[in-house]
N, C-alpha and C positions, 0 to 999 in steps of 0.2 A: 762556415769558417773552417779552414783546414789548418791543422797543426801538423807540420811535416813529420812523418814517422810515428805520429800518435794516432791520428784518425784518417790518415791519407798521405799522399805524397804531393809535393809541389814540384812541378817541372817547368822549364822555360817554355814560353809560348812557341808555337810552330816548331816543335821538336818531336816529331812522330816516333823517332827511335827511342827517346827517353820515355815517352808515354808507353810504348810497347814494352819496354824493359820493366817498368813499374807494374804494368798489368800482368806480366809473366811472374813477377815476384808474388803478387797477390794470388794468382792462380795456382802457384806451386806451394803456397803456404796457407792451408786452411786455418791454422791457428792464428796467423797474422791477420788474415781477412776477418776472422771472427772478433779478434781483439779490437781492430780498427772500427768494425761495424758497431761494436758495443760502445766504444769511446765516442763515436759520432752520435749515437742515440742518447748517450748521457749528456753530451754537449747541447743537443737539441732541447732536452727536457730542462736543463739548467738555464738556457739563454733564449730560446726561441719558441717555446710552447705557448699555447693559448693561455694556460694558467699563469705563466710567467708574465706575459704582457698584461693580462687582466689585473694582476697584483700591482704591477708598476703604475697602470692607469689609475687604479683606485687610490694609491698613495698620492699621486699628483692631485687628483680631484679632492680628496679629503684634506690635504695640506692647503689647497686653495680655499676650501670652505672654512677651515679653521682660521686662516689669515683674514678672510672677509668678516667673520664673526668677531674677531679681535678688533678690527677697525671700527665696527659698528658699536661696540660697547665702550 
């Protein structure tokens, strides 16, 4: 997931000039490149990591188990 200007740039499809322009911005600004790289890594850990999905799946499974136990009692 790209948040324009935060962890990358969104450009219109089939626009090689704009893609090249944004690549040049990143190449000419190591600070911006590092900040966007860090923001991307943070987003990955918050939303897409194995730990994140495992936690979500466990919540669903445990909630389903609790609902089933409630119905049986």
